C-alpha positions as CSV (number, residue, x, y, z in Angstrom):
1,M,138.0,84.8,117.3
2,T,140.7,84.0,114.3
3,G,139.2,80.4,114.1
4,A,135.9,82.0,113.0
5,Y,137.9,84.0,110.3
6,Q,140.3,81.7,109.0
7,F,137.0,79.2,108.9
8,L,134.9,82.1,107.0
9,K,137.8,82.9,104.9
10,K,138.1,79.1,103.5
11,Y,134.4,78.5,103.3
12,G,132.1,81.3,104.1
13,V,131.5,81.6,99.6
14,A,130.3,77.8,99.7
15,I,128.0,79.3,103.0
16,G,127.0,81.8,101.8
17,F,126.2,80.6,98.2
18,G,124.6,77.5,99.7
19,L,122.6,79.1,102.1
20,G,121.6,81.5,99.4
21,T,120.2,78.8,96.6
22,I,118.7,76.5,99.5
23,L,116.3,79.2,100.6
24,C,115.9,80.4,96.9
25,L,114.4,76.9,96.2
26,L,112.4,77.3,99.3
27,M,110.9,80.2,98.1
28,Y,110.1,78.5,94.5
29,V,108.3,75.8,96.4
30,I,106.2,77.5,98.4
31,I,105.5,80.1,95.8
32,L,104.8,77.3,93.4
33,S,102.9,75.4,95.8
34,G,100.9,77.8,96.5
35,Y,100.4,79.7,93.4
36,P,96.4,79.1,92.0
37,E,95.4,78.0,89.0
38,F,93.5,80.9,87.7
39,N,94.4,83.5,86.2
40,P,94.8,86.4,89.8
41,T,93.9,90.0,89.0
42,E,96.4,92.3,90.6
43,K,94.5,93.1,94.0
44,E,94.0,89.1,94.6
45,L,97.9,88.4,93.9
46,Y,98.7,91.5,96.8
47,E,95.9,89.7,99.0
48,L,98.0,85.9,98.8
49,S,100.8,85.4,101.1
50,I,103.0,83.1,98.9
51,F,105.5,85.8,98.2
52,D,106.0,86.9,102.3
53,F,108.5,84.5,103.2
54,G,110.8,85.7,100.7
55,L,110.0,89.3,101.2
56,F,110.8,88.3,104.6
57,T,113.6,86.5,104.5
58,T,115.4,89.2,102.1
59,Y,114.3,91.6,104.6
60,F,115.9,89.8,107.5
61,L,119.2,89.1,105.2
62,V,119.6,92.9,104.6
63,C,119.4,94.1,108.5
64,L,121.5,91.0,109.3
65,A,124.3,92.1,106.9
66,I,124.0,96.2,107.6
67,I,124.5,95.2,111.5
68,L,127.6,92.9,110.8
69,V,128.9,96.0,109.0
70,V,128.4,98.5,110.9
71,A,129.6,96.3,113.9
72,F,132.4,95.1,112.3
73,S,133.2,98.3,111.4
74,G,133.1,99.8,114.6
75,M,135.3,97.4,115.9
76,Y,138.1,97.9,113.3
77,V,137.6,101.8,114.1
78,A,138.2,100.9,117.8
79,R,141.4,98.1,117.4
80,N,142.7,100.8,114.7
81,P,142.1,104.2,115.0
82,K,145.3,105.7,113.5
83,E,144.9,104.0,110.2
84,S,140.4,104.5,110.4
85,V,141.1,108.2,110.2
86,K,141.2,108.6,106.3
87,G,138.2,105.7,105.9
88,L,136.2,108.4,108.9
89,I,136.9,111.9,107.1
90,A,136.0,109.7,103.7
91,F,132.4,108.1,104.9
92,G,132.6,112.0,107.0
93,V,132.6,113.9,103.1
94,L,129.8,111.4,102.1
95,L,127.5,112.7,104.6
96,V,127.9,116.1,104.2
97,L,127.6,115.6,100.1
98,F,124.3,113.4,101.6
99,F,123.1,115.9,103.4
100,I,123.8,119.1,101.1
101,S,121.8,117.1,97.9
102,Y,118.9,116.0,100.3
103,S,118.7,119.9,100.8
104,M,119.0,121.0,96.7
105,G,116.1,118.2,96.8
106,D,112.8,119.8,95.3
107,G,109.8,118.5,96.4
108,S,107.3,120.5,94.6
109,L,104.0,119.1,93.4
110,T,102.7,119.1,90.0
111,T,99.5,118.2,88.7
112,E,100.8,115.7,86.5
113,L,102.7,114.4,89.3
114,V,99.7,114.2,91.6
115,N,97.8,112.3,89.2
116,S,100.0,109.8,88.2
117,D,100.5,109.2,92.4
118,P,97.9,110.2,94.4
119,T,99.8,109.2,97.3
120,L,102.6,112.0,97.3
121,L,99.8,114.4,98.4
122,A,99.0,114.4,102.0
123,L,94.6,113.6,102.8
124,D,94.9,116.9,104.7
125,V,96.8,119.2,102.5
126,K,94.9,121.8,99.8
127,F,97.0,121.0,96.5
128,E,99.2,124.4,94.7
129,E,100.9,123.8,92.1
130,G,104.6,124.6,92.5
131,V,103.9,125.3,96.4
132,T,102.8,122.1,97.7
133,Q,105.8,120.3,99.0
134,S,106.4,116.5,99.6
135,S,108.9,115.2,101.4
136,G,108.9,111.7,99.8
137,L,109.5,113.3,96.5
138,R,112.1,115.5,98.2
139,F,114.2,112.9,99.4
140,A,113.6,111.2,96.2
141,D,114.7,114.3,93.9
142,G,117.6,114.4,96.9
143,M,118.9,110.6,96.1
144,I,118.9,111.6,92.4
145,K,121.3,114.9,92.9
146,F,123.6,112.5,95.1
147,G,123.6,109.5,92.6
148,Y,124.5,112.3,90.3
149,I,127.3,113.8,92.4
150,M,129.1,110.5,93.2
151,M,128.8,109.2,89.6
152,L,130.8,112.4,88.8
153,L,133.2,112.0,91.2
154,A,133.7,108.4,90.9
155,S,134.3,109.2,86.7
156,L,136.8,112.3,88.1
157,A,138.7,109.6,89.9
158,M,139.0,107.1,87.1
159,L,140.1,109.8,84.7
160,L,143.1,111.1,87.5
161,A,143.8,107.4,88.6
162,A,144.6,106.7,84.6
163,G,146.3,109.9,83.8
164,R,148.5,108.9,87.1
165,D,149.2,105.9,85.6
166,F,149.9,107.1,82.4
167,I,152.0,109.7,83.6
168,K,154.2,106.8,85.6
169,Q,154.5,104.6,82.3
170,S,155.9,107.6,80.2
């Protein structure tokens, strides 16, 4: 295991950038070779499959990264439980903030929202302004609020760190 770590420590960045470059070049070759000479409409462009390789490669790499982060984080926590306590507490606090901001999300639909994106309204639901709810809109609103909370906490942490450093230097 340490041999693999040492190898990736030495060559990991080069391998990552090299693989990314190769995949990008391959995607551009597929797109440029399959792109029609005519000026396609938006509907015709969606029906083309020339972008599928890039999309599926991106989905695969994102899923692989998530799996690896979870696996190696879990291994670290299992091997070093005492050192991981602070990180687990911080992760728990983030989860609590996430669920609080999600529950604060407002999913009420307005006429303007329904007219701008009819997919927010389910087909079998009768629309009433301010009464009809959309789970997607509630999730989006909750995530925006979570982003605001995280920005506020990051700004506060930076101010406290700068203040602490200023006091230490004085």
